[in-house]
NUNUGU-175160 format. One record per residue (C-alpha): chain; residue number from 1; x, y, z; residue in one letter. Coordinates in steps of 0.2 Angstrom, whole numbers, plus 5000, padded with zeros to 4 digits. Layout:
// NUNUGU-175160
<node chain="A" n="NUM" xx="X" yy="Y" zz="Z" res="A"/>
...
***
This chain:
// NUNUGU-175160
<node chain="A" n="1" xx="4864" yy="5037" zz="4885" res="M"/>
<node chain="A" n="2" xx="4860" yy="5035" zz="4869" res="K"/>
<node chain="A" n="3" xx="4867" yy="5025" zz="4856" res="I"/>
<node chain="A" n="4" xx="4863" yy="5024" zz="4836" res="A"/>
<node chain="A" n="5" xx="4870" yy="5009" zz="4826" res="I"/>
<node chain="A" n="6" xx="4872" yy="5017" zz="4808" res="L"/>
<node chain="A" n="7" xx="4876" yy="5000" zz="4799" res="A"/>
<node chain="A" n="8" xx="4873" yy="4993" zz="4782" res="D"/>
<node chain="A" n="9" xx="4856" yy="4981" zz="4782" res="P"/>
<node chain="A" n="10" xx="4864" yy="4966" zz="4773" res="N"/>
<node chain="A" n="11" xx="4874" yy="4961" zz="4788" res="R"/>
<node chain="A" n="12" xx="4867" yy="4965" zz="4802" res="K"/>
<node chain="A" n="13" xx="4870" yy="4947" zz="4807" res="S"/>
<node chain="A" n="14" xx="4890" yy="4949" zz="4809" res="K"/>
<node chain="A" n="15" xx="4887" yy="4965" zz="4817" res="D"/>
<node chain="A" n="16" xx="4873" yy="4958" zz="4831" res="Q"/>
<node chain="A" n="17" xx="4886" yy="4956" zz="4844" res="P"/>
<node chain="A" n="18" xx="4885" yy="4975" zz="4844" res="I"/>
<node chain="A" n="19" xx="4869" yy="4977" zz="4844" res="L"/>
<node chain="A" n="20" xx="4867" yy="4966" zz="4858" res="A"/>
<node chain="A" n="21" xx="4882" yy="4973" zz="4869" res="E"/>
<node chain="A" n="22" xx="4874" yy="4989" zz="4867" res="A"/>
<node chain="A" n="23" xx="4856" yy="4984" zz="4874" res="E"/>
<node chain="A" n="24" xx="4863" yy="4975" zz="4887" res="K"/>
<node chain="A" n="25" xx="4875" yy="4990" zz="4894" res="A"/>
<node chain="A" n="26" xx="4861" yy="5005" zz="4891" res="F"/>
<node chain="A" n="27" xx="4848" yy="4997" zz="4888" res="G"/>
<node chain="A" n="28" xx="4836" yy="4993" zz="4872" res="A"/>
<node chain="A" n="29" xx="4826" yy="5009" zz="4873" res="G"/>
<node chain="A" n="30" xx="4841" yy="5019" zz="4872" res="S"/>
<node chain="A" n="31" xx="4849" yy="5011" zz="4857" res="V"/>
<node chain="A" n="32" xx="4844" yy="5011" zz="4838" res="V"/>
<node chain="A" n="33" xx="4849" yy="5001" zz="4824" res="Y"/>
<node chain="A" n="34" xx="4849" yy="5014" zz="4809" res="A"/>
<node chain="A" n="35" xx="4850" yy="5004" zz="4791" res="P"/>
<node chain="A" n="36" xx="4860" yy="5020" zz="4779" res="I"/>
<node chain="A" n="37" xx="4847" yy="5013" zz="4768" res="T"/>
<node chain="A" n="38" xx="4834" yy="5021" zz="4776" res="Q"/>
<node chain="A" n="39" xx="4843" yy="5037" zz="4783" res="I"/>
<node chain="A" n="40" xx="4836" yy="5054" zz="4777" res="R"/>
<node chain="A" n="41" xx="4846" yy="5066" zz="4774" res="F"/>
<node chain="A" n="42" xx="4838" yy="5086" zz="4779" res="D"/>
<node chain="A" n="43" xx="4845" yy="5100" zz="4770" res="I"/>
<node chain="A" n="44" xx="4835" yy="5116" zz="4773" res="G"/>
<node chain="A" n="45" xx="4837" yy="5134" zz="4772" res="R"/>
<node chain="A" n="46" xx="4844" yy="5145" zz="4786" res="A"/>
<node chain="A" n="47" xx="4832" yy="5157" zz="4792" res="S"/>
<node chain="A" n="48" xx="4836" yy="5173" zz="4802" res="R"/>
<node chain="A" n="49" xx="4822" yy="5166" zz="4813" res="L"/>
<node chain="A" n="50" xx="4830" yy="5149" zz="4815" res="S"/>
<node chain="A" n="51" xx="4840" yy="5144" zz="4831" res="R"/>
<node chain="A" n="52" xx="4850" yy="5131" zz="4819" res="D"/>
<node chain="A" n="53" xx="4864" yy="5141" zz="4813" res="P"/>
<node chain="A" n="54" xx="4866" yy="5126" zz="4799" res="M"/>
<node chain="A" n="55" xx="4851" yy="5128" zz="4791" res="G"/>
<node chain="A" n="56" xx="4843" yy="5115" zz="4796" res="G"/>
<node chain="A" n="57" xx="4857" yy="5100" zz="4790" res="I"/>
<node chain="A" n="58" xx="4852" yy="5082" zz="4797" res="S"/>
<node chain="A" n="59" xx="4854" yy="5066" zz="4797" res="V"/>
<node chain="A" n="60" xx="4837" yy="5056" zz="4802" res="R"/>
<node chain="A" n="61" xx="4830" yy="5041" zz="4804" res="F"/>
<node chain="A" n="62" xx="4812" yy="5037" zz="4810" res="N"/>
<node chain="A" n="63" xx="4811" yy="5056" zz="4813" res="G"/>
<node chain="A" n="64" xx="4825" yy="5059" zz="4825" res="A"/>
<node chain="A" n="65" xx="4841" yy="5069" zz="4822" res="N"/>
<node chain="A" n="66" xx="4854" yy="5058" zz="4826" res="L"/>
<node chain="A" n="67" xx="4866" yy="5072" zz="4828" res="A"/>
<node chain="A" n="68" xx="4855" yy="5071" zz="4845" res="E"/>
<node chain="A" n="69" xx="4862" yy="5056" zz="4850" res="F"/>
<node chain="A" n="70" xx="4876" yy="5055" zz="4863" res="D"/>
<node chain="A" n="71" xx="4888" yy="5042" zz="4852" res="C"/>
<node chain="A" n="72" xx="4885" yy="5036" zz="4832" res="I"/>
<node chain="A" n="73" xx="4894" yy="5016" zz="4830" res="I"/>
<node chain="A" n="74" xx="4897" yy="5020" zz="4811" res="A"/>
<node chain="A" n="75" xx="4900" yy="5003" zz="4803" res="I"/>
<node chain="A" n="76" xx="4902" yy="5008" zz="4785" res="P"/>
<node chain="A" n="77" xx="4903" yy="4995" zz="4769" res="T"/>
<node chain="A" n="78" xx="4911" yy="4997" zz="4754" res="I"/>
<node chain="A" n="79" xx="4894" yy="4993" zz="4742" res="T"/>
<node chain="A" n="80" xx="4887" yy="5010" zz="4756" res="H"/>
<node chain="A" n="81" xx="4902" yy="5021" zz="4756" res="S"/>
<node chain="A" n="82" xx="4896" yy="5037" zz="4747" res="E"/>
<node chain="A" n="83" xx="4879" yy="5036" zz="4760" res="L"/>
<node chain="A" n="84" xx="4891" yy="5034" zz="4776" res="F"/>
<node chain="A" n="85" xx="4901" yy="5048" zz="4770" res="Y"/>
<node chain="A" n="86" xx="4886" yy="5059" zz="4768" res="T"/>
<node chain="A" n="87" xx="4880" yy="5052" zz="4784" res="A"/>
<node chain="A" n="88" xx="4897" yy="5058" zz="4794" res="L"/>
<node chain="A" n="89" xx="4901" yy="5074" zz="4783" res="R"/>
<node chain="A" n="90" xx="4884" yy="5081" zz="4788" res="M"/>
<node chain="A" n="91" xx="4884" yy="5076" zz="4808" res="L"/>
<node chain="A" n="92" xx="4900" yy="5081" zz="4807" res="D"/>
<node chain="A" n="93" xx="4894" yy="5098" zz="4802" res="A"/>
<node chain="A" n="94" xx="4879" yy="5099" zz="4816" res="Q"/>
<node chain="A" n="95" xx="4882" yy="5112" zz="4831" res="T"/>
<node chain="A" n="96" xx="4883" yy="5099" zz="4844" res="I"/>
<node chain="A" n="97" xx="4887" yy="5083" zz="4834" res="P"/>
<node chain="A" n="98" xx="4885" yy="5067" zz="4842" res="A"/>
<node chain="A" n="99" xx="4902" yy="5057" zz="4845" res="H"/>
<node chain="A" n="100" xx="4905" yy="5047" zz="4831" res="T"/>
<node chain="A" n="101" xx="4916" yy="5031" zz="4832" res="I"/>
<node chain="A" n="102" xx="4929" yy="5022" zz="4824" res="P"/>
<node chain="A" n="103" xx="4930" yy="5036" zz="4813" res="I"/>
<node chain="A" n="104" xx="4921" yy="5052" zz="4806" res="N"/>
<node chain="A" n="105" xx="4920" yy="5059" zz="4788" res="A"/>
<node chain="A" n="106" xx="4937" yy="5066" zz="4786" res="E"/>
<node chain="A" n="107" xx="4948" yy="5053" zz="4791" res="K"/>
<node chain="A" n="108" xx="4935" yy="5042" zz="4782" res="Y"/>
<node chain="A" n="109" xx="4938" yy="5049" zz="4764" res="L"/>
<node chain="A" n="110" xx="4955" yy="5043" zz="4765" res="L"/>
<node chain="A" n="111" xx="4951" yy="5023" zz="4769" res="T"/>
<node chain="A" n="112" xx="4937" yy="5024" zz="4755" res="M"/>
<node chain="A" n="113" xx="4954" yy="5028" zz="4742" res="N"/>
<node chain="A" n="114" xx="4961" yy="5009" zz="4744" res="E"/>
<node chain="A" n="115" xx="4977" yy="5014" zz="4733" res="Q"/>
<node chain="A" n="116" xx="4981" yy="5031" zz="4742" res="L"/>
<node chain="A" n="117" xx="4977" yy="5022" zz="4760" res="L"/>
<node chain="A" n="118" xx="4990" yy="5008" zz="4756" res="F"/>
<node chain="A" n="119" xx="5002" yy="5023" zz="4746" res="N"/>
<node chain="A" n="120" xx="4998" yy="5032" zz="4763" res="F"/>
<node chain="A" n="121" xx="5004" yy="5020" zz="4776" res="L"/>
<node chain="A" n="122" xx="5019" yy="5013" zz="4764" res="G"/>
<node chain="A" n="123" xx="5026" yy="5032" zz="4764" res="S"/>
<node chain="A" n="124" xx="5025" yy="5032" zz="4781" res="N"/>
<node chain="A" n="125" xx="5034" yy="5016" zz="4784" res="G"/>
<node chain="A" n="126" xx="5023" yy="5001" zz="4785" res="L"/>
<node chain="A" n="127" xx="5027" yy="4986" zz="4774" res="P"/>
<node chain="A" n="128" xx="5009" yy="4986" zz="4761" res="V"/>
<node chain="A" n="129" xx="5008" yy="4973" zz="4747" res="R"/>
<node chain="A" n="130" xx="5016" yy="4984" zz="4733" res="K"/>
<node chain="A" n="131" xx="5002" yy="4987" zz="4721" res="S"/>
<node chain="A" n="132" xx="5000" yy="5001" zz="4705" res="I"/>
<node chain="A" n="133" xx="4983" yy="5007" zz="4699" res="T"/>
<node chain="A" n="134" xx="4976" yy="5011" zz="4681" res="V"/>
<node chain="A" n="135" xx="4962" yy="5021" zz="4674" res="A"/>
<node chain="A" n="136" xx="4963" yy="5015" zz="4654" res="S"/>
<node chain="A" n="137" xx="4975" yy="5004" zz="4644" res="N"/>
<node chain="A" n="138" xx="4982" yy="5019" zz="4639" res="A"/>
<node chain="A" n="139" xx="4988" yy="5021" zz="4657" res="S"/>
<node chain="A" n="140" xx="4993" yy="5003" zz="4658" res="L"/>
<node chain="A" n="141" xx="5008" yy="5005" zz="4642" res="D"/>
<node chain="A" n="142" xx="5017" yy="5017" zz="4653" res="S"/>
<node chain="A" n="143" xx="5016" yy="5004" zz="4666" res="V"/>
<node chain="A" n="144" xx="5016" yy="4988" zz="4659" res="E"/>
<node chain="A" n="145" xx="5034" yy="4984" zz="4657" res="E"/>
<node chain="A" n="146" xx="5034" yy="4982" zz="4678" res="N"/>
<node chain="A" n="147" xx="5021" yy="4970" zz="4677" res="I"/>
<node chain="A" n="148" xx="5027" yy="4950" zz="4680" res="K"/>
<node chain="A" n="149" xx="5011" yy="4940" zz="4678" res="Y"/>
<node chain="A" n="150" xx="5000" yy="4932" zz="4686" res="P"/>
<node chain="A" n="151" xx="4994" yy="4945" zz="4694" res="V"/>
<node chain="A" n="152" xx="4979" yy="4950" zz="4704" res="I"/>
<node chain="A" n="153" xx="4965" yy="4964" zz="4698" res="V"/>
<node chain="A" n="154" xx="4955" yy="4974" zz="4707" res="K"/>
<node chain="A" n="155" xx="4941" yy="4982" zz="4698" res="P"/>
<node chain="A" n="156" xx="4929" yy="4991" zz="4709" res="P"/>
<node chain="A" n="157" xx="4919" yy="4978" zz="4720" res="K"/>
<node chain="A" n="158" xx="4929" yy="4963" zz="4711" res="K"/>
<node chain="A" n="159" xx="4946" yy="4951" zz="4712" res="R"/>
<node chain="A" n="160" xx="4952" yy="4942" zz="4695" res="V"/>
<node chain="A" n="161" xx="4970" yy="4932" zz="4694" res="I"/>
<node chain="A" n="162" xx="4975" yy="4937" zz="4675" res="V"/>
<node chain="A" n="163" xx="4991" yy="4928" zz="4668" res="T"/>
<node chain="A" n="164" xx="4993" yy="4938" zz="4654" res="N"/>
<node chain="A" n="165" xx="4995" yy="4955" zz="4644" res="K"/>
<node chain="A" n="166" xx="4981" yy="4954" zz="4632" res="Q"/>
<node chain="A" n="167" xx="4966" yy="4947" zz="4646" res="T"/>
<node chain="A" n="168" xx="4973" yy="4962" zz="4657" res="L"/>
<node chain="A" n="169" xx="4968" yy="4973" zz="4644" res="K"/>
<node chain="A" n="170" xx="4954" yy="4964" zz="4642" res="D"/>
<node chain="A" n="171" xx="4946" yy="4967" zz="4659" res="V"/>
<node chain="A" n="172" xx="4952" yy="4984" zz="4659" res="I"/>
<node chain="A" n="173" xx="4939" yy="4988" zz="4645" res="S"/>
<node chain="A" n="174" xx="4923" yy="4981" zz="4651" res="L"/>
<node chain="A" n="175" xx="4924" yy="4999" zz="4661" res="Y"/>
<node chain="A" n="176" xx="4924" yy="5018" zz="4659" res="K"/>
<node chain="A" n="177" xx="4942" yy="5027" zz="4655" res="I"/>
<node chain="A" n="178" xx="4945" yy="5034" zz="4672" res="G"/>
<node chain="A" n="179" xx="4938" yy="5022" zz="4685" res="T"/>
<node chain="A" n="180" xx="4955" yy="5016" zz="4696" res="P"/>
<node chain="A" n="181" xx="4959" yy="4998" zz="4693" res="I"/>
<node chain="A" n="182" xx="4972" yy="4992" zz="4706" res="R"/>
<node chain="A" n="183" xx="4985" yy="4976" zz="4701" res="I"/>
<node chain="A" n="184" xx="4995" yy="4966" zz="4714" res="E"/>
<node chain="A" n="185" xx="5007" yy="4953" zz="4713" res="T"/>
<node chain="A" n="186" xx="4999" yy="4937" zz="4722" res="P"/>
<node chain="A" n="187" xx="5011" yy="4933" zz="4738" res="I"/>
<node chain="A" n="188" xx="5012" yy="4914" zz="4742" res="K"/>
<node chain="A" n="189" xx="5008" yy="4918" zz="4763" res="A"/>
<node chain="A" n="190" xx="5014" yy="4907" zz="4776" res="E"/>
<node chain="A" n="191" xx="5002" yy="4915" zz="4789" res="K"/>
<node chain="A" n="192" xx="4985" yy="4924" zz="4787" res="N"/>
<node chain="A" n="193" xx="4982" yy="4934" zz="4799" res="I"/>
<node chain="A" n="194" xx="4966" yy="4944" zz="4806" res="W"/>
<node chain="A" n="195" xx="4969" yy="4959" zz="4820" res="V"/>
<node chain="A" n="196" xx="4957" yy="4969" zz="4828" res="F"/>
<node chain="A" n="197" xx="4964" yy="4983" zz="4836" res="V"/>
<node chain="A" n="198" xx="4957" yy="4994" zz="4847" res="L"/>
<node chain="A" n="199" xx="4971" yy="5009" zz="4853" res="G"/>
<node chain="A" n="200" xx="4984" yy="5002" zz="4857" res="D"/>
<node chain="A" n="201" xx="4979" yy="4985" zz="4860" res="E"/>
<node chain="A" n="202" xx="4977" yy="4971" zz="4850" res="V"/>
<node chain="A" n="203" xx="4963" yy="4965" zz="4858" res="I"/>
<node chain="A" n="204" xx="4960" yy="4948" zz="4847" res="A"/>
<node chain="A" n="205" xx="4968" yy="4940" zz="4832" res="S"/>
<node chain="A" n="206" xx="4967" yy="4922" zz="4824" res="Y"/>
<node chain="A" n="207" xx="4973" yy="4914" zz="4809" res="E"/>
<node chain="A" n="208" xx="4967" yy="4907" zz="4795" res="K"/>
<node chain="A" n="209" xx="4971" yy="4891" zz="4790" res="T"/>
<node chain="A" n="210" xx="4963" yy="4891" zz="4771" res="G"/>
<node chain="A" n="211" xx="4959" yy="4872" zz="4775" res="N"/>
<node chain="A" n="212" xx="4938" yy="4867" zz="4773" res="A"/>
<node chain="A" n="213" xx="4946" yy="4850" zz="4785" res="G"/>
<node chain="A" n="214" xx="4953" yy="4863" zz="4798" res="K"/>
<node chain="A" n="215" xx="4945" yy="4878" zz="4808" res="A"/>
<node chain="A" n="216" xx="4952" yy="4895" zz="4810" res="D"/>
<node chain="A" n="217" xx="4961" yy="4896" zz="4826" res="R"/>
<node chain="A" n="218" xx="4966" yy="4912" zz="4837" res="P"/>
<node chain="A" n="219" xx="4982" yy="4918" zz="4837" res="F"/>
<node chain="A" n="220" xx="4995" yy="4926" zz="4847" res="A"/>
<node chain="A" n="221" xx="5002" yy="4942" zz="4840" res="V"/>
<node chain="A" n="222" xx="5020" yy="4944" zz="4842" res="D"/>
<node chain="A" n="223" xx="5027" yy="4961" zz="4846" res="D"/>
<node chain="A" n="224" xx="5033" yy="4967" zz="4828" res="K"/>
<node chain="A" n="225" xx="5015" yy="4964" zz="4823" res="L"/>
<node chain="A" n="226" xx="5007" yy="4971" zz="4835" res="K"/>
<node chain="A" n="227" xx="5018" yy="4987" zz="4834" res="N"/>
<node chain="A" n="228" xx="5015" yy="4986" zz="4816" res="I"/>
<node chain="A" n="229" xx="4995" yy="4986" zz="4815" res="A"/>
<node chain="A" n="230" xx="4995" yy="5000" zz="4831" res="I"/>
<node chain="A" n="231" xx="5006" yy="5013" zz="4821" res="K"/>
<node chain="A" n="232" xx="4993" yy="5010" zz="4806" res="A"/>
<node chain="A" n="233" xx="4979" yy="5014" zz="4816" res="R"/>
<node chain="A" n="234" xx="4986" yy="5029" zz="4823" res="E"/>
<node chain="A" n="235" xx="4990" yy="5035" zz="4804" res="L"/>
<node chain="A" n="236" xx="4971" yy="5030" zz="4800" res="I"/>
<node chain="A" n="237" xx="4966" yy="5041" zz="4813" res="G"/>
<node chain="A" n="238" xx="4952" yy="5027" zz="4817" res="C"/>
<node chain="A" n="239" xx="4947" yy="5019" zz="4835" res="E"/>
<node chain="A" n="240" xx="4947" yy="5004" zz="4829" res="Y"/>
<node chain="A" n="241" xx="4948" yy="4994" zz="4813" res="C"/>
<node chain="A" n="242" xx="4951" yy="4977" zz="4809" res="S"/>
<node chain="A" n="243" xx="4967" yy="4972" zz="4798" res="M"/>
<node chain="A" n="244" xx="4971" yy="4958" zz="4788" res="R"/>
<node chain="A" n="245" xx="4990" yy="4952" zz="4789" res="F"/>
<node chain="A" n="246" xx="5003" yy="4940" zz="4775" res="L"/>
<node chain="A" n="247" xx="5018" yy="4934" zz="4781" res="M"/>
<node chain="A" n="248" xx="5031" yy="4934" zz="4768" res="Q"/>
<node chain="A" n="249" xx="5047" yy="4927" zz="4770" res="K"/>
<node chain="A" n="250" xx="5048" yy="4926" zz="4786" res="N"/>
<node chain="A" n="251" xx="5039" yy="4945" zz="4787" res="E"/>
<node chain="A" n="252" xx="5024" yy="4955" zz="4790" res="W"/>
<node chain="A" n="253" xx="5014" yy="4961" zz="4775" res="V"/>
<node chain="A" n="254" xx="4996" yy="4973" zz="4778" res="L"/>
<node chain="A" n="255" xx="4986" yy="4967" zz="4765" res="D"/>
<node chain="A" n="256" xx="4966" yy="4973" zz="4769" res="K"/>
<node chain="A" n="257" xx="4961" yy="4986" zz="4782" res="I"/>
<node chain="A" n="258" xx="4941" yy="4987" zz="4786" res="A"/>
<node chain="A" n="259" xx="4930" yy="4996" zz="4798" res="L"/>
<node chain="A" n="260" xx="4915" yy="4983" zz="4797" res="S"/>
<node chain="A" n="261" xx="4923" yy="4967" zz="4798" res="P"/>
<node chain="A" n="262" xx="4914" yy="4951" zz="4802" res="N"/>
<node chain="A" n="263" xx="4911" yy="4953" zz="4821" res="F"/>
<node chain="A" n="264" xx="4900" yy="4938" zz="4824" res="S"/>
<node chain="A" n="265" xx="4913" yy="4929" zz="4816" res="N"/>
<node chain="A" n="266" xx="4929" yy="4935" zz="4827" res="F"/>
<node chain="A" n="267" xx="4921" yy="4934" zz="4843" res="Q"/>
<node chain="A" n="268" xx="4916" yy="4915" zz="4839" res="K"/>
<node chain="A" n="269" xx="4935" yy="4912" zz="4832" res="I"/>
<node chain="A" n="270" xx="4944" yy="4922" zz="4845" res="T"/>
<node chain="A" n="271" xx="4934" yy="4918" zz="4861" res="G"/>
<node chain="A" n="272" xx="4936" yy="4937" zz="4864" res="V"/>
<node chain="A" n="273" xx="4920" yy="4949" zz="4865" res="N"/>
<node chain="A" n="274" xx="4925" yy="4962" zz="4856" res="I"/>
<node chain="A" n="275" xx="4908" yy="4970" zz="4856" res="A"/>
<node chain="A" n="276" xx="4910" yy="4974" zz="4878" res="R"/>
<node chain="A" n="277" xx="4926" yy="4983" zz="4869" res="H"/>
<node chain="A" n="278" xx="4915" yy="4994" zz="4855" res="I"/>
<node chain="A" n="279" xx="4904" yy="4999" zz="4866" res="V"/>
<node chain="A" n="280" xx="4915" yy="5003" zz="4884" res="S"/>
<node chain="A" n="281" xx="4924" yy="5014" zz="4870" res="C"/>
<node chain="A" n="282" xx="4905" yy="5023" zz="4865" res="S"/>
<node chain="A" n="283" xx="4904" yy="5027" zz="4881" res="S"/>
<node chain="A" n="284" xx="4918" yy="5038" zz="4884" res="R"/>
<node chain="A" n="285" xx="4922" yy="5055" zz="4875" res="K"/>
<node chain="A" n="286" xx="4935" yy="5060" zz="4866" res="F"/>
<node chain="A" n="287" xx="4942" yy="5077" zz="4862" res="K"/>
<node chain="A" n="288" xx="4938" yy="5083" zz="4844" res="V"/>
<node chain="A" n="289" xx="4954" yy="5090" zz="4838" res="E"/>
<node chain="A" n="290" xx="4959" yy="5095" zz="4822" res="K"/>
<node chain="A" n="291" xx="4963" yy="5081" zz="4809" res="P"/>
<node chain="A" n="292" xx="4983" yy="5080" zz="4811" res="W"/>
<node chain="A" n="293" xx="4987" yy="5067" zz="4797" res="W"/>
<node chain="A" n="294" xx="4982" yy="5081" zz="4786" res="H"/>
<node chain="A" n="295" xx="5000" yy="5086" zz="4787" res="T"/>
<node chain="A" n="296" xx="5004" yy="5069" zz="4783" res="K"/>
<node chain="A" n="297" xx="4994" yy="5067" zz="4768" res="I"/>
<node chain="A" n="298" xx="5001" yy="5083" zz="4762" res="E"/>
<node chain="A" n="299" xx="5019" yy="5079" zz="4764" res="E"/>
<node chain="A" n="300" xx="5015" yy="5062" zz="4756" res="F"/>
<node chain="A" n="301" xx="5010" yy="5073" zz="4740" res="F"/>
<node chain="A" n="302" xx="5025" yy="5084" zz="4741" res="R"/>
<node chain="A" n="303" xx="5035" yy="5068" zz="4740" res="I"/>
<node chain="A" n="304" xx="5026" yy="5063" zz="4724" res="K"/>
<node chain="A" n="305" xx="5028" yy="5078" zz="4714" res="K"/>
***
């Protein structure tokens, strides 16, 4: 079995357990670590003499067509989200695509837009952090009366705390009109929990203590938290992911979802070999189906109209 690990080279140390476990299971010669920044996208012209009906479309690393691998473990990051999406989309288009985990291109597209993702999850009954998104100071004026300061402002790849309207406008003005900027209400969390979900199980979880002198520690999830996490994974349509939950007034709030957690850190804190579970998952064949959640997305937009 041939496996390719499609990842961000800037976080190789975090993904090292996946690479090591894959080489242990299938042999070093059967596993390729493919940095997304070194991938080549080939788009050739279709030919009547060609046996490739896609006209030469391929995603290549060191000359190898990744679609010819048995499985691709994709570990997508925000920094290179467009490259990961392009690679996944082109792989999906292959006549005989490699099995890609934890997510395919169509499902990954939803996770790329955090506001849409959390609105979608919230509309399906999950307890998510409340937020609004603006794209200019003009759009801010229409919702400003609903904002209570301080707020957490999330421009692309940044996070700042803002205490008044003028500062908020100054932050928004730094970005081109049309840039989505998420505004959240801070949560005074009683607990800060990270969980790792694979299939219908929470296989590992830990509590962040927030105290430099107190190490993060394993955490046993209750049934309520487990059910929320599993439902979220099912709605996203991925095979595994990590999630951060905050407890506020004895209620769980889903705060973040990550397809590229720090695997090394997760394993060190919890003592659970997450990488072994993922590699085991990669060796199974999954039925390719029409993305069922398209109907859910359409229902969501109809509700909003």
